[in-house]
C-alpha positions as CSV (number, residue, x, y, z in Angstrom):
1,M,-2.9,192.8,134.8
2,D,-2.4,190.3,138.0
3,A,-5.6,188.1,137.3
4,K,-4.9,185.7,139.9
5,G,-4.2,188.5,142.8
6,T,-7.2,190.3,141.7
7,L,-9.4,187.2,141.7
8,G,-8.0,186.2,145.0
9,G,-9.2,189.7,146.5
10,L,-12.6,188.9,144.8
11,F,-12.8,185.6,146.4
12,S,-11.9,187.1,149.7
13,Q,-14.5,189.2,149.7
14,I,-16.9,186.3,148.7
15,L,-15.7,184.3,152.0
16,H,-15.3,187.2,154.6
17,G,-17.2,190.2,153.1
18,E,-20.6,191.4,154.1
19,D,-23.8,190.1,152.1
20,I,-24.1,192.9,149.9
21,V,-20.2,192.9,149.1
22,R,-20.7,189.1,148.6
23,E,-23.2,189.3,146.2
24,R,-21.9,191.9,144.2
25,A,-18.8,190.2,143.9
26,I,-20.1,186.7,142.8
27,K,-22.0,188.8,140.4
28,F,-19.2,190.3,138.8
29,L,-17.7,187.1,138.5
30,S,-20.4,185.5,136.8
31,T,-20.9,188.1,134.5
32,K,-17.0,189.2,133.7
33,L,-15.3,186.3,133.5
34,K,-16.8,185.0,130.2
35,A,-15.4,188.2,128.8
36,L,-11.9,188.0,129.8
37,P,-9.4,187.5,126.9
38,E,-7.4,184.0,126.6
39,D,-4.3,185.7,127.5
40,V,-5.6,186.7,130.8
41,M,-7.8,183.3,131.5
42,T,-4.9,180.9,131.5
43,K,-5.1,177.4,132.6
44,E,-3.6,178.5,136.0
45,V,-6.0,181.1,136.5
46,D,-8.6,178.7,135.4
47,D,-7.7,175.9,137.8
48,F,-7.5,178.7,140.7
49,I,-11.0,179.8,140.0
50,F,-12.5,176.4,140.0
51,S,-10.7,175.7,143.3
52,E,-11.7,179.0,145.2
53,S,-15.3,178.7,144.0
54,K,-15.8,175.1,145.5
55,K,-14.9,176.9,148.8
56,T,-18.5,178.3,149.3
57,V,-21.9,177.0,148.9
58,S,-23.1,180.3,146.9
59,G,-19.9,179.7,144.8
60,R,-20.5,176.0,143.8
61,Q,-24.0,176.6,143.2
62,Q,-23.0,179.4,140.5
63,L,-20.6,176.7,139.1
64,V,-23.4,174.1,138.8
65,D,-25.9,176.4,137.2
66,L,-22.8,177.6,134.7
67,V,-22.5,173.7,134.1
68,S,-26.1,173.0,133.8
69,E,-26.3,175.7,131.0
70,Q,-23.2,174.2,129.2
71,A,-24.7,170.8,129.3
72,G,-27.9,171.9,127.6
73,L,-30.1,170.3,130.2
74,H,-33.0,172.2,128.5
75,Q,-32.6,170.2,125.2
76,T,-33.6,166.9,124.1
77,L,-30.3,164.6,123.7
78,N,-29.7,163.3,120.2
79,P,-28.1,159.8,121.0
80,A,-26.9,159.6,117.5
81,D,-24.4,162.3,117.7
82,P,-21.3,161.6,119.7
83,D,-20.5,165.2,120.2
84,S,-23.6,166.0,122.2
85,V,-22.9,162.6,124.0
86,D,-19.5,163.7,124.9
87,R,-20.6,167.3,125.9
88,L,-23.1,165.7,128.2
89,L,-20.6,163.3,130.0
90,Q,-17.9,166.0,130.2
91,C,-20.1,168.4,131.8
92,M,-21.5,166.0,134.1
93,R,-17.7,165.0,135.2
94,Q,-17.2,169.1,136.0
95,A,-20.5,168.9,138.0
96,V,-20.2,166.0,140.3
97,P,-17.4,167.5,142.4
98,L,-19.5,170.2,143.1
99,F,-22.4,168.6,144.7
100,S,-22.8,168.3,148.3
101,K,-25.7,168.2,151.1
102,N,-26.3,172.2,150.2
103,V,-25.7,171.9,146.4
104,H,-28.1,169.6,145.0
105,S,-28.0,167.4,141.7
106,T,-32.1,167.4,141.2
107,N,-32.0,168.7,138.1
108,F,-29.3,166.2,136.7
109,V,-30.6,163.3,138.0
110,T,-34.0,164.3,136.8
111,Y,-32.7,165.0,133.2
112,F,-30.6,161.4,133.3
113,C,-33.9,159.7,134.6
114,E,-36.4,161.2,132.0
115,N,-34.2,162.0,128.8
116,V,-31.0,159.7,129.3
117,L,-32.2,156.0,130.6
118,P,-34.7,155.4,128.1
119,I,-32.4,155.7,125.1
120,L,-29.3,154.2,126.8
121,S,-28.7,151.6,124.7
122,T,-28.9,153.8,121.7
123,L,-26.1,156.4,123.1
124,T,-23.2,156.7,120.6
125,S,-19.8,156.4,122.1
126,P,-17.9,159.6,121.5
127,A,-14.6,157.4,121.6
128,E,-13.5,154.2,121.0
129,G,-12.9,151.7,123.8
130,I,-15.6,153.8,125.9
131,D,-18.4,151.8,127.3
132,V,-20.6,155.0,127.2
133,Q,-23.9,153.1,128.8
134,L,-21.6,152.1,131.9
135,E,-20.0,156.0,132.0
136,V,-23.6,157.4,132.0
137,L,-24.7,154.8,135.1
138,K,-21.7,155.7,137.0
139,L,-22.5,159.2,137.0
140,L,-25.9,158.8,137.7
141,A,-24.9,156.9,140.8
142,E,-22.5,159.5,141.9
143,M,-25.4,162.2,141.7
144,S,-27.9,160.5,143.2
145,S,-26.5,160.6,146.3
146,F,-27.0,164.4,146.5
147,C,-30.5,164.5,144.9
148,G,-32.8,166.8,146.6
149,D,-36.8,166.9,146.8
150,M,-37.8,165.7,143.0
151,D,-41.3,166.8,141.3
152,K,-41.5,163.5,139.4
153,L,-39.9,161.3,141.9
154,E,-42.6,158.1,141.0
155,S,-42.2,158.5,137.5
156,N,-38.4,158.6,137.6
157,L,-38.2,155.8,140.3
158,N,-40.3,153.8,138.0
159,K,-38.2,154.5,134.8
160,L,-35.0,153.7,137.0
161,F,-36.9,150.5,138.0
162,D,-37.6,149.3,134.4
163,K,-33.9,149.9,133.5
164,L,-32.7,147.9,136.4
165,L,-35.0,144.9,135.7
166,E,-33.2,144.8,132.1
167,Y,-30.0,144.2,133.8
168,M,-31.1,141.4,136.2
169,P,-32.2,138.5,134.4
170,L,-34.5,135.7,134.9
171,P,-33.6,132.4,136.1
172,P,-33.2,130.1,133.1
173,E,-35.8,127.8,132.0
174,E,-35.0,123.9,132.9
175,V,-35.5,121.1,130.1
176,E,-37.0,117.8,131.1
177,N,-33.9,116.4,132.4
178,G,-33.7,119.1,135.0
179,E,-30.6,120.8,133.3
180,N,-30.6,124.4,132.5
181,S,-30.9,125.0,128.6
182,A,-27.3,126.0,127.6
183,N,-28.5,128.9,125.2
184,E,-30.7,130.4,127.8
185,E,-28.3,131.0,130.5
186,P,-27.9,134.4,131.5
187,K,-24.8,136.8,131.8
188,L,-24.7,138.8,134.9
189,Q,-23.4,142.4,134.4
190,F,-22.3,143.6,138.0
191,S,-20.9,146.9,137.0
192,Y,-24.2,148.1,135.4
193,V,-26.2,146.5,138.3
194,E,-24.1,148.2,140.9
195,C,-24.8,151.6,139.5
196,L,-28.4,151.0,138.8
197,L,-29.1,149.6,142.5
198,F,-27.3,152.4,144.0
199,S,-29.3,155.1,142.4
200,F,-32.4,153.1,142.8
201,H,-31.7,152.6,146.6
202,Q,-30.6,156.4,146.8
203,L,-33.9,157.7,145.6
204,G,-35.9,154.7,147.0
205,R,-35.3,156.4,150.4
206,K,-37.4,159.5,149.5
207,M,-40.1,157.0,148.6
208,P,-39.9,154.0,151.0
209,D,-43.3,152.7,149.8
210,F,-42.3,152.4,146.3
211,L,-41.8,148.8,146.3
212,I,-44.9,148.2,148.4
213,D,-47.6,150.4,146.9
214,K,-46.5,152.0,143.6
215,V,-45.4,148.6,141.9
216,D,-48.0,146.3,140.9
217,A,-48.0,142.5,142.4
218,D,-46.9,140.5,139.5
219,K,-44.0,142.9,138.4
220,L,-42.9,142.9,142.1
221,K,-42.8,139.2,142.4
222,D,-41.0,139.2,139.1
223,F,-38.3,141.7,140.4
224,K,-38.1,139.3,143.7
225,I,-37.5,136.5,141.5
226,R,-34.5,138.3,139.3
227,L,-33.1,139.8,142.6
228,Q,-33.0,136.5,144.2
229,Y,-31.5,134.8,141.3
230,F,-28.7,137.5,141.2
231,A,-28.2,137.4,145.0
232,R,-27.3,133.5,144.5
233,G,-24.9,134.1,141.5
234,L,-23.4,136.8,143.6
235,Q,-22.6,134.7,146.5
236,V,-20.7,132.0,144.1
237,Y,-18.5,135.0,143.1
238,I,-18.0,136.4,146.3
239,R,-16.7,133.2,147.7
240,Q,-14.4,132.6,144.9
241,L,-13.0,136.1,144.8
242,R,-12.3,136.0,148.6
243,L,-10.5,132.6,147.8
244,A,-8.2,134.1,145.5
245,L,-7.3,136.9,147.2
246,Q,-6.7,135.1,150.3
247,G,-3.5,135.6,151.9
248,K,-2.3,138.0,149.3
249,T,-0.9,141.5,150.6
250,G,1.6,144.1,149.6
251,D,3.2,143.8,146.0
252,S,1.1,140.8,145.4
253,L,-2.2,142.6,145.5
254,K,-0.8,145.1,143.0
255,T,-0.5,142.8,139.8
256,E,-2.9,143.7,137.4
257,E,-4.9,140.2,137.7
258,N,-5.4,141.1,141.5
259,K,-6.2,144.6,141.1
260,I,-9.2,143.4,138.8
261,K,-10.3,140.9,141.4
262,V,-10.3,143.4,144.1
263,V,-12.5,145.9,142.0
264,A,-14.7,142.9,141.5
265,L,-14.9,142.2,145.1
266,K,-15.8,145.4,145.9
267,I,-18.4,145.4,143.3
268,T,-20.1,142.2,144.2
269,N,-19.9,143.1,148.2
270,N,-21.8,146.6,147.6
271,I,-24.5,144.8,145.3
272,N,-24.7,142.2,148.3
273,V,-25.5,144.9,151.0
274,L,-28.0,146.9,148.6
275,I,-30.1,143.4,147.8
276,K,-30.3,142.7,151.4
277,D,-31.8,145.6,151.9
278,L,-34.6,145.5,149.3
279,F,-35.2,142.0,150.8
280,H,-36.2,143.4,153.9
281,N,-40.0,143.4,154.8
282,P,-40.8,146.3,154.1
283,P,-37.9,147.1,151.9
284,S,-35.0,149.0,153.7
285,Y,-32.8,152.2,152.6
286,K,-30.5,152.4,155.5
287,S,-27.3,150.6,154.3
288,T,-24.6,152.8,152.8
289,V,-21.5,151.6,150.7
290,T,-19.0,153.3,148.6
291,L,-19.1,152.9,145.1
292,S,-16.4,150.5,143.9
293,W,-14.4,153.1,141.7
294,K,-14.6,155.6,144.7
295,P,-11.9,155.9,147.4
296,V,-13.0,154.0,150.8
297,Q,-13.7,156.7,153.3
298,K,-12.0,156.1,156.5
299,T,-14.3,154.7,159.2
300,E,-14.0,156.5,162.7
301,V,-12.7,154.4,165.8
302,G,-16.1,152.6,167.4
303,Q,-18.3,153.6,164.3
304,K,-20.3,151.2,163.5
305,R,-19.6,149.8,159.7
306,S,-22.7,149.5,157.5
307,S,-20.9,147.2,155.0
308,E,-18.5,144.7,155.3
309,D,-14.9,145.8,154.0
310,S,-15.3,145.2,150.4
311,S,-11.2,145.3,149.7
312,S,-10.6,142.5,152.4
313,S,-8.3,139.6,151.1
314,S,-9.4,137.1,154.0
315,P,-12.0,135.0,153.9
316,P,-15.7,135.8,155.4
317,K,-16.1,134.5,159.2
318,K,-18.8,131.8,159.4
319,P,-21.8,132.7,160.8
320,I,-23.1,131.7,164.6
321,P,-25.6,129.0,163.6
322,G,-28.8,130.2,164.9
323,P,-32.0,128.1,165.9
324,K,-33.9,129.5,162.9
325,R,-33.7,129.9,159.3
326,D,-34.4,133.4,158.1
327,S,-35.3,134.8,154.8
328,R,-31.6,135.6,154.1
329,Q,-30.7,131.8,153.6
330,I,-30.7,132.4,149.9
331,Y,-27.5,134.0,150.3
332,N,-26.0,130.7,150.9
333,P,-23.4,130.0,148.1
334,P,-24.3,126.9,146.1
335,S,-21.9,123.8,146.7
336,G,-21.1,120.5,144.6
337,K,-20.3,120.3,140.7
338,Y,-21.6,123.6,139.9
339,S,-19.7,125.8,142.5
340,G,-16.5,125.7,140.3
341,S,-17.9,126.6,136.9
342,L,-17.3,130.3,137.7
343,G,-13.5,130.3,138.2
344,N,-12.7,133.2,135.8
345,F,-13.5,137.0,136.9
346,P,-13.6,139.0,133.4
347,Y,-13.5,142.6,133.9
348,E,-13.4,144.5,130.7
349,Q,-13.0,148.2,130.2
350,R,-16.0,148.5,127.7
351,G,-18.2,146.5,130.1
352,G,-17.0,146.7,133.6
353,F,-17.3,143.5,135.8
354,R,-19.2,140.7,134.0
355,G,-20.2,137.5,135.7
356,G,-20.1,134.3,133.8
357,R,-23.2,132.4,132.6
358,G,-25.9,131.5,135.2
359,R,-25.2,127.7,135.4
360,G,-25.9,126.4,138.5
361,W,-27.8,128.5,140.9
362,G,-31.1,126.8,140.4
363,G,-33.6,127.7,137.5
364,R,-37.2,128.6,137.8
365,G,-38.9,125.6,139.5
366,N,-36.1,124.2,141.2
367,R,-36.6,123.4,144.3
368,S,-33.0,124.8,145.7
369,R,-33.9,128.1,144.9
370,G,-35.8,128.6,148.1
371,R,-38.8,130.7,148.9
372,V,-39.8,133.9,146.8
373,Y,-40.0,137.0,149.0
């Protein structure tokens, strides 16, 4: 039996046949493929089916439905079972390339928000050396771009918002002499925040008044303090990363150390763009960024770029001074004795890119912190 040739004929009917023929071909594939023996369903045939199925919207939707069934989205996830966690991750990785503006990820994003985010910290890693929490957040971020209308949008935005707050620390308290208490300096986890901010930004577009009408005043004030503090630390890293990469091109950028710095710069630039959007009054959800682990999309000539090139190794251009100081003054990096305290750029496979301690960005009550918006 020439399985590949037969399947090629079926896919040709799906692509070019009449509606009734297309429907019958899709139904045949979805019901009969499971029954084919292993000597027929070789890896080559399996890859061919996957490749051809992605060419049509109906084919991709069929595959998404199949992955959804395999992932067990109708079941409660057992965080203590590494096999269950691994199955979910593997299925999500298979599903992500299938999503598009016509094939939505809504069911998957809903499942992650309702069933995975609340137990994120208790997930058992399926293999040593894998940061399962970061893997989950990366998949959620990728899927959020293709989420359609969601029944419980406000509830799921709240879950996402609460999880984001966990990774955005408050400024450390100050002791009597004005210095930050050493044991209270928070650690900034940029990789986690990039994923959560991106997901929140994507879903927030569907409910732009969430931060205005759906979050109480005290919680919103707390969020803006955290956001502002994080933005200050972010600027320190962006400046130092750019200086570290300045003038480096070609082979010099291919060293392991510089590769890490380039990725770190992408992460911090992405967070910077998203934070600026949220500091608008009212919050804006118009900016677009490319997730740091995804290939950068080519920008057409003349097209306005929505975010700066995060892979650039040149230092930022100096802004033209204006007569007014607007709310974005908080993005100016701190200077003086504290600005050199963050010279290392740790990037751990298990934890992604993490910042150093938060010394020198202004604690609560410090006048240098600026206004809270």
